[in-house]
C-alpha positions as CSV (number, residue, x, y, z in Angstrom):
1,M,0.0,0.0,0.0
2,N,1.3,3.5,-0.9
3,K,2.8,5.4,2.0
4,T,0.6,8.4,1.2
5,I,-2.6,6.3,1.4
6,K,-1.5,4.9,4.7
7,K,-1.0,8.4,6.0
8,Y,-4.4,9.4,4.7
9,I,-6.1,6.5,6.5
10,L,-4.3,7.5,9.7
11,L,-5.6,11.0,9.2
12,I,-9.1,9.8,8.8
13,I,-8.8,7.8,12.0
14,I,-7.4,10.7,14.0
15,L,-10.0,13.1,12.6
16,A,-12.8,10.6,13.6
17,L,-11.4,10.3,17.1
18,C,-11.1,14.1,17.5
19,L,-14.6,14.6,16.2
20,G,-15.9,11.8,18.3
21,L,-14.3,13.3,21.4
22,L,-15.8,16.7,20.5
23,N,-19.2,15.0,20.1
24,V,-18.9,13.6,23.6
25,I,-18.1,17.1,25.0
26,E,-20.8,18.8,22.9
27,P,-23.1,16.9,20.5
28,Q,-22.4,17.7,16.9
29,R,-25.5,16.2,15.3
30,A,-26.5,19.6,13.9
31,Y,-23.2,19.9,12.0
32,Y,-23.0,16.4,10.4
33,N,-23.7,17.8,7.0
34,L,-20.9,20.3,7.3
35,I,-18.5,17.7,8.6
36,A,-19.3,15.3,5.8
37,F,-19.2,18.0,3.1
38,T,-15.8,19.4,4.3
39,S,-14.3,15.9,4.7
40,V,-15.2,15.1,1.1
41,L,-14.2,18.5,-0.2
42,F,-10.8,18.5,1.4
43,T,-10.2,14.8,0.4
44,F,-10.9,15.8,-3.2
45,M,-8.7,18.9,-2.9
46,S,-5.8,16.9,-1.4
47,F,-6.1,14.3,-4.1
48,I,-5.9,17.0,-6.8
49,L,-3.0,18.7,-5.1
50,Y,-1.1,15.4,-4.9
51,L,-1.6,14.8,-8.6
52,I,-0.5,18.3,-9.6
53,L,2.5,18.3,-7.3
54,K,3.6,14.9,-8.5
55,R,3.4,16.3,-12.0
56,S,5.2,19.5,-11.1
57,L,8.2,17.4,-9.9
58,S,8.9,16.4,-13.5
59,S,8.5,19.9,-14.8
60,S,11.5,21.8,-16.2
61,D,10.3,24.8,-14.2
62,R,12.1,24.6,-10.8
63,Q,9.6,26.9,-9.2
64,A,6.5,24.9,-10.3
65,F,6.3,22.9,-7.0
66,L,6.5,26.1,-4.9
67,S,4.0,27.9,-7.2
68,V,1.5,25.0,-6.9
69,T,1.9,25.0,-3.1
70,L,1.3,28.7,-2.8
71,A,-1.7,28.6,-5.1
72,N,-3.1,25.6,-3.1
73,T,-2.8,27.6,0.1
74,L,-4.7,30.5,-1.4
75,V,-7.4,28.4,-3.0
76,K,-7.9,26.3,0.2
77,M,-8.3,29.4,2.3
78,V,-10.8,31.0,-0.1
79,V,-12.8,27.7,-0.3
80,A,-12.8,27.4,3.5
81,I,-14.1,31.0,3.9
82,I,-16.8,30.5,1.2
83,T,-17.8,27.2,2.8
84,L,-18.3,28.8,6.2
85,I,-20.2,31.8,4.9
86,V,-22.5,29.7,2.7
87,Y,-23.1,27.2,5.6
88,K,-23.9,30.1,8.0
89,E,-26.3,31.6,5.5
90,L,-28.1,28.3,4.8
91,N,-28.4,27.2,8.4
92,T,-30.0,29.0,11.3
93,H,-27.6,28.2,14.1
94,E,-27.6,30.7,16.9
95,N,-24.0,30.3,17.6
96,G,-20.7,29.8,15.8
97,R,-20.0,26.4,17.2
98,F,-20.1,24.8,13.8
99,V,-16.6,26.4,13.2
100,L,-14.9,24.0,15.7
101,P,-15.5,20.8,13.8
102,F,-14.7,22.6,10.6
103,L,-11.4,23.8,12.0
104,I,-10.5,20.3,13.2
105,I,-11.0,19.0,9.7
106,Y,-9.2,21.9,8.1
107,V,-6.2,21.6,10.3
108,G,-6.1,17.9,9.9
109,F,-6.1,18.0,6.1
110,T,-3.6,20.9,6.1
111,T,-1.2,18.9,8.3
112,F,-1.7,15.9,6.0
113,E,-1.0,18.0,2.9
114,T,2.1,19.4,4.5
115,I,3.4,16.0,5.3
116,F,2.9,14.6,1.8
117,M,4.4,17.8,0.3
118,I,7.5,17.3,2.3
119,D,7.7,13.7,1.2
120,L,7.2,14.7,-2.4
121,S,9.9,17.4,-2.2
122,K,12.3,14.9,-0.7
123,Q,11.7,12.5,-3.6
124,S,12.7,15.2,-6.1
125,N,16.1,15.7,-4.4
């Protein structure tokens, strides 16, 4: 099994444990649709990033890897902000507690992406 896939499975297990613990502290049932949507969204974005970065390693442009990484950071932040704004507009939660499970997922996927980007950059050297 590919090392990146093993790390992804570990990420999903850690995220499930963190979200499960959060659910024990404060029930998250109202936010399941946000949790599911962002998990799928960030999985898709991570997969696309991996493919693009893998391709950039064989590029003659030495800055391609860095450019893709910076573009990903910007796109991911914009998508995250838009997701939160749209979710807030579509749902009538009186508080902003939906942000906590979102942040757990966001930080988890950002950490995962950072780890596989480091691994990919080491492969190019």
